N, C-alpha and C positions, 0 to 999 in steps of 0.2 A: 537554532538559526536555520532558515530555509535553505535547501540545496538550490544552487543557481542552475537553472535549466533553460534551454532555449525553447522557443515555440515548437520547433521540430521535435525536440526531445519530449516535451509534454504531449505532443500528438502521438508519439510512439508509446508512451506510458498509457494513454487512453486506449490505443489499439490493443495493448497487452491485456489490460483489464477487461475490455469489452469481449474478449474471447469467452469469458465465463460470467461476467456481471454486467448489468446495465448501469451506466454512469448517469447519475441524476445531476451532478455538479462537480466541477473541478476548479478550485479557487486557490491561487497562490496568495498566501497572507504573508505578513512580515516574518512570522515565526516558522511556518511550515507550509507544505503543499497539502491542501485539504481536498480529499476525494470522497464524495458521497456516492455510494453505489447501492444497488438493489439486486437481490437474487430473485429472479422471476420464478425459478423452480421451487425455492424454499420460502418465498414470500417474506423475506427478511431484509432489513436495511443494514448496510455495512459502511463504516467510516474508516478511512485510512488517513493518517497524518504522516507525512514523509519529511524528515528534517535531519540535520546533522548537529552533533555536539563534539567540538574539537575535531578529531579525525575519524569519528564514528558515524556511520549512516544508521539512522533509526527509523523504523516504520512501526507506528502504533496502529493497532486495529481495534475498533470497537464494534461489537455486534450484540444485539439483544439476546441471542440464543446461540450457545456453542455446544449444547448437548446433542446437536444433530451432526453426526459424523460426516455426512455428505457435504453439508455447508462448511464445516471446519476444513475439510480437504480442499474445497474450492478456494476458500479465503486464504489459507496458508500457501497453496500452490500459486495463486495469483500474486501474493506478497513475495514469494521466492522469485518469480519471473521478473517482477518489478525490481527487486534487489539486484539480480544479475545484470539487468539492463543498466541501472544507475551506476553500479560499480564499474561496469565497462566504460561508461561515459565520463565518470568523474575520477576514477582511480581510487576511490575510498575502499579500503580492503576490510576494515572492521565493521561488522554489521550486527545490529540487534533487532529482533522482532518481539514486540510487546503486544500481547493479545488480552484485551480486557484487563489491563493492569499487571499481567504476569508475563515475565520473559519466557519465550518459547524457543526451543531449538528446532529449526525447520530441517 
């Protein structure tokens, strides 16, 4: 289920992400908040899906290439910043980060 966020909260998420990545699209769907990004430095596309299941905040990330340490750090750092912001706004305390299908501890 998609996390309910106001326009102002979505704008803040955009600001957080744009510190490191270029946002190509941000679309709230019925199931999740879909964020399509691009890393100019690494020339890679990155997708985030932000949603909740029960009382757990989940951010899923898909990128074509994660053997690049620099890109991995940017993607994980950005996900962590988004997590902190959304947890502050929603009160959801349990969070899970999934990177290309594997649960990762940030």
